[in-house]
C-alpha positions in Angstrom: 119.7 144.8 115.6 122.6 145.3 113.1 125.0 142.7 111.7 127.9 142.9 109.3 128.7 141.4 105.9 132.3 141.2 104.6 132.9 141.3 100.9 136.4 140.4 99.5 137.6 141.2 96.0 140.9 140.9 94.2 142.0 143.8 92.2 143.4 143.3 88.8 145.1 146.6 88.9 147.2 146.1 92.0 148.2 143.1 94.1 146.4 142.2 97.3 142.8 142.0 98.5 140.2 144.7 98.9 137.9 144.1 101.9 134.6 146.0 102.2 132.5 145.8 105.4 128.8 146.3 105.0 126.2 147.0 107.7 123.0 144.8 107.5 120.2 146.8 108.9 116.8 145.5 110.2 115.2 146.3 106.9 117.9 144.0 105.2 119.5 147.0 103.6 123.3 146.7 103.1 125.1 150.0 103.7 128.8 150.4 103.6 130.2 151.0 107.1 132.1 154.2 107.7 135.3 152.2 108.5 134.6 149.7 105.8 137.4 150.1 103.2 140.4 148.1 104.2 143.4 147.1 102.2 145.2 143.8 102.9 148.6 143.6 101.4 149.5 140.6 99.1 151.3 137.6 100.5 155.0 138.4 100.6 157.1 136.4 98.1 160.3 134.8 99.2 163.7 134.6 97.5 166.4 132.2 98.8 169.9 133.6 98.7 172.6 130.9 99.2 175.9 132.1 100.5 174.1 135.2 101.8 176.6 135.6 104.7 179.5 136.0 102.3 180.9 139.0 100.6 178.7 139.5 97.5 175.8 137.6 99.0 175.5 139.8 102.1 175.7 142.9 100.0 172.9 141.5 97.8 170.8 140.7 100.9 171.2 144.3 102.2 170.2 145.8 98.8 167.2 143.5 98.3 165.8 144.2 101.8 166.2 147.9 101.1 164.8 148.1 97.6 162.7 145.0 96.9 159.5 143.7 98.6 160.5 140.1 99.0 161.2 138.2 102.1 164.9 137.2 101.9 165.9 133.8 103.2 169.6 133.3 103.6 171.1 129.8 103.4 174.7 129.7 104.5 177.1 127.0 105.8 179.1 129.7 107.7 182.5 128.5 106.5 185.6 130.5 107.2 184.5 133.3 104.9 180.8 133.4 105.8 179.8 135.3 109.0 176.6 136.3 110.6 178.3 139.6 111.6 178.2 140.6 108.0 174.4 140.5 108.3 174.2 142.1 111.8 172.4 145.3 110.5 169.6 143.3 108.9 169.0 140.5 111.4 166.1 142.2 113.0 164.3 143.0 109.7 161.0 141.1 109.7 161.6 140.1 106.1 164.9 138.4 106.9 165.3 134.7 107.7 168.5 132.6 108.2 169.1 128.9 107.7 172.5 127.5 108.6 173.0 124.7 106.0 175.2 123.2 103.4 173.9 123.6 99.8 175.3 120.1 99.1 172.9 118.7 101.8 170.0 117.3 99.8 167.5 117.0 102.6 168.3 120.5 104.0 167.8 122.1 100.6 164.5 120.4 99.9 163.3 121.2 103.3 164.2 124.9 102.8 162.3 125.0 99.5 159.3 123.4 101.0 159.2 125.7 104.0 159.7 129.0 102.2 158.3 128.2 98.7 160.5 130.9 97.0 159.8 132.6 93.7 163.6 132.6 93.1 166.9 131.0 94.2 170.0 133.2 93.9 173.1 131.0 94.2 176.1 132.8 95.6 177.3 129.9 97.7 180.8 128.9 96.5 184.4 128.4 97.5 186.1 131.2 95.6 189.7 131.6 96.5 192.0 130.4 93.8 195.0 129.8 96.2 192.8 127.6 98.4 191.7 125.6 95.4 195.3 124.8 94.6 196.0 123.6 98.2 192.7 121.8 98.6 190.4 121.4 95.7 188.0 118.9 97.4 185.9 121.6 99.0 185.5 123.3 95.7 184.2 120.2 94.0 181.8 119.5 96.8 180.3 123.0 97.1 180.6 124.5 93.7 179.7 121.4 91.7 177.8 119.0 94.0 176.1 121.9 95.8 174.8 123.5 92.6 173.5 120.1 91.5 171.6 119.7 94.7 170.1 123.2 94.4 169.0 122.6 90.9 167.3 119.3 91.9 165.7 120.9 94.8 164.4 123.7 92.6 163.1 121.1 90.1 161.3 119.3 92.9 159.9 122.6 94.1 158.6 123.5 90.6 156.6 120.3 90.5 154.6 121.5 93.5 153.7 124.9 92.1 150.9 126.1 89.9 151.7 126.6 86.2 151.8 130.4 86.7 154.1 130.2 89.7 156.4 127.7 88.0 156.6 130.0 85.0 157.7 133.0 87.0 160.2 131.1 89.1 163.9 131.8 88.5 167.1 130.0 89.4 169.9 132.6 89.1 173.5 131.3 89.3 176.3 133.7 90.1 179.5 132.8 88.3 182.8 134.3 87.4 184.8 135.4 84.3 187.6 133.0 85.4 185.7 130.2 83.6 186.8 131.7 80.3 190.6 131.3 81.0 193.1 134.0 80.2 193.3 136.7 77.6 196.3 138.1 75.8 197.0 141.8 75.7 193.8 142.6 73.8 190.3 141.2 73.6 187.3 140.8 75.9 185.3 137.9 77.3 181.8 137.8 75.8 179.0 135.4 76.6 180.1 133.4 73.6 183.7 133.0 74.6 184.6 129.3 75.0 185.3 128.0 78.5 188.9 127.3 79.3 189.3 127.2 83.1 192.9 127.1 84.4 192.5 126.6 88.2 190.6 124.1 90.2 188.3 127.0 91.3 187.6 128.1 87.8 187.1 124.5 86.7 184.5 123.9 89.4 182.6 127.0 88.5 182.7 126.1 84.9 181.2 122.7 85.7 178.4 124.4 87.7 177.7 126.7 84.8 177.3 123.7 82.6 174.9 122.1 85.0 172.8 125.3 85.1 172.6 125.3 81.3 171.7 121.6 81.1 168.9 121.8 83.7 167.3 124.6 81.6 167.7 122.8 78.3 166.7 119.3 79.6 164.3 119.9 82.4 163.1 123.5 81.6 164.2 124.9 84.9 164.0 128.7 84.3 167.6 129.5 84.9 169.7 132.6 84.6 173.5 132.8 84.6 175.7 135.7 85.3 179.6 135.9 85.0 181.2 138.8 86.7 184.6 140.4 86.9 186.6 140.9 90.0 184.4 142.4 92.8 185.6 144.7 95.5 183.9 146.6 98.3 182.6 146.3 101.9 182.5 142.9 103.7 185.1 141.2 101.5 187.1 138.5 103.5 190.7 139.7 103.9 192.3 136.9 101.9 191.4 138.8 98.7 193.7 141.4 97.1 192.2 144.7 98.1 191.3 144.1 101.8 194.4 142.0 102.2 196.6 145.0 101.1 194.6 147.5 103.2 194.8 145.6 106.4 198.4 144.4 106.0 199.6 147.9 105.1 197.9 149.3 108.3 200.0 146.8 110.3 203.2 148.0 108.6 203.8 144.5 107.2 205.2 143.5 103.7 202.6 143.7 100.9 203.0 140.5 98.9 202.7 141.1 95.1 202.6 137.9 93.0 205.2 137.6 90.2 205.9 140.9 88.5 202.5 142.4 89.6 201.5 142.7 85.9 198.4 140.4 86.1 195.4 142.4 84.9 191.8 142.2 86.3 188.6 144.1 85.5 187.3 145.6 88.7 183.6 145.9 89.6 182.2 147.6 92.8 180.1 145.1 94.6 177.0 147.3 94.9 177.0 147.7 91.1 177.3 144.0 90.7 174.3 143.4 93.0 172.2 145.9 91.2 173.0 144.0 87.9 172.0 140.7 89.5 168.7 142.0 90.7 168.1 143.5 87.2 168.8 140.1 85.6 166.5 138.4 88.1 163.6 140.7 87.2 164.2 141.2 83.5 166.6 138.5 82.2 165.5 135.9 79.7 165.3 132.4 81.1 168.1 130.3 79.8 170.3 133.3 79.1 173.6 134.4 80.5 174.9 137.9 81.1 178.5 139.1 81.7 178.7 141.9 84.3 182.0 143.9 84.3 183.1 147.2 85.5 185.3 148.1 82.6 188.1 149.0 84.9 191.3 147.1 83.9 194.2 147.5 86.3 197.3 145.5 87.0 197.8 144.2 90.5 200.7 146.5 91.0 198.5 149.5 90.0 195.9 148.5 92.6 198.5 148.2 95.3 200.1 151.6 94.3 196.7 153.3 94.4 195.8 151.8 97.8 199.0 153.0 99.2 198.3 156.5 98.0 194.7 156.5 99.4 196.0 155.2 102.8 198.6 158.0 102.9 195.8 160.5 102.5 193.3 158.9 104.9 195.7 157.5 107.5 199.3 158.7 106.8 202.1 156.3 107.6 203.8 159.1 109.5 201.1 158.9 112.2 200.7 155.1 112.2 202.2 153.5 115.3 202.9 150.3 113.4 205.7 152.2 111.6 207.5 153.5 114.6 210.1 150.8 114.9 210.5 149.4 111.4 212.4 152.2 109.8 209.8 152.5 106.9 208.2 155.9 106.3 205.5 155.1 103.7 203.1 152.4 102.8 204.6 152.2 99.3 207.9 151.0 100.9 206.0 147.8 102.1 205.6 146.5 98.5 207.3 143.1 98.2 207.4 140.8 95.2 206.8 137.1 95.9 206.8 133.9 93.8 203.7 133.7 91.5 201.0 131.2 92.0 200.8 128.1 89.6 198.7 128.7 86.6 198.1 132.4 87.3 195.9 133.8 84.5 197.5 136.9 83.0 194.5 139.0 82.1 190.7 139.1 82.5 188.4 141.7 80.9 184.6 141.6 80.5 182.5 142.7 77.5 179.3 143.8 79.3 177.5 145.2 76.3 174.7 142.6 76.4 173.4 143.5 79.9 173.9 147.2 79.0 172.0 146.8 75.7 169.2 144.4 76.7 168.6 145.3 80.3 169.9 148.9 80.6 172.4 148.2 83.4 175.2 150.7 84.0 177.6 150.8 86.9 177.0 153.7 89.3 180.5 154.1 90.7 183.8 154.9 88.9 186.7 152.8 90.0 188.2 155.7 92.0 184.9 156.3 93.8 184.4 152.7 94.6 188.0 152.2 95.8 187.9 155.2 98.1 184.6 154.1 99.6 186.1 150.6 100.1 189.2 151.9 101.9 187.1 154.2 104.1 184.8 151.3 105.0 187.7 149.1 106.2 189.2 151.9 108.1 185.8 152.5 109.9 185.0 148.8 110.5 188.0 147.4 112.3 185.7 145.5 114.7 184.3 143.5 111.7 187.8 142.9 110.4 188.9 141.6 113.7 185.8 139.4 114.2 186.0 137.6 110.8 189.7 137.0 111.2 189.6 135.7 114.8 191.1 132.3 115.2 192.1 132.1 111.6 195.3 132.8 109.7 193.2 134.7 107.2 196.1 136.4 105.3 198.6 133.5 105.1 200.2 132.8 101.8 198.5 129.8 100.1 198.4 128.3 96.6 201.9 126.9 96.4 201.1 123.3 97.0 203.0 120.7 94.8 201.7 117.6 96.5 198.2 116.3 97.1 196.2 117.8 100.0 196.0 115.7 103.1 193.4 113.0 102.5 193.4 113.4 98.7 194.3 110.6 96.4 197.6 110.8 94.6 
């Protein structure tokens, strides 16, 4: 009569468990069975991505599932700019999970951490539109400040339940903006040492969150990482932001609103390049450090609109666009319309990204021209997504001119 013995060993050279099955013969000899050598993969680590149904977050989720081994747990409140449709192509991935929750909900965040025991939290969840922050700053304070606090505290509680080794490799990566630095003159760049000087409610709320992240590292030794990026553009961006706003409005033959004189300068970064930088910081960044991520592509808003009009004329000429048949306009460029500027509109942003280039070896893969063309083509090819995320909303209405307190706010 023959029986079997199972031997398990953990390899130091590669993760997982080696399992060997031995045959026990009548004479007590143990002989390796012909089918004996099996390889069990290691348990899959999880990362929590808050705001993963939004613009940058959904692009990060897609990239992480394609190129990293982790299980990706998205936490998103699904506000006006967060949509499950932005994750439709990854919903069936066995390494994907979704939790509909508010990051400012203490119980929900601690439950998520306990259930998934992540090796990292990547915080993309934020209210981000400057114009909306002028009209109604309450949501920005709740999500960007209180929400970050609750995530940090949930992470601190999570670390207390982990082994020393797991706690040491845990990371809390907070994604922030160059707007915390204020505005630049005609020259100069924002570095990691630039003093904070936020000028909008949005920027102030993100600056406050950045300070909390730093404090939780310095005081409680939470292994935090902080990134500050320049203006992102690319697929899945909600149409309230400049580039998708101009593309979709131009296709409808409607006026293209350009704030002030159109001379405000931004440094533009293709979203995939940003996401690759974030994943690089997650794996190689020094806990407690911050890294600026910028594309090195300074353009005025007017230059952006002009270039978009040129690309649209090439990809979908106005002469063949039915929206122009009755308005007497023959080109997209004729739709440009200058409108009153927003209050406190920062004149110029520009990022010095030398630190992440030097220390981590990050480089953008796309030139501005390549990224912009890819973006226009994506919106032209994904009208169903555009319609879905705008349904029931006045997504492209002019905001940010409020001079009185928002309804319900204290005067």
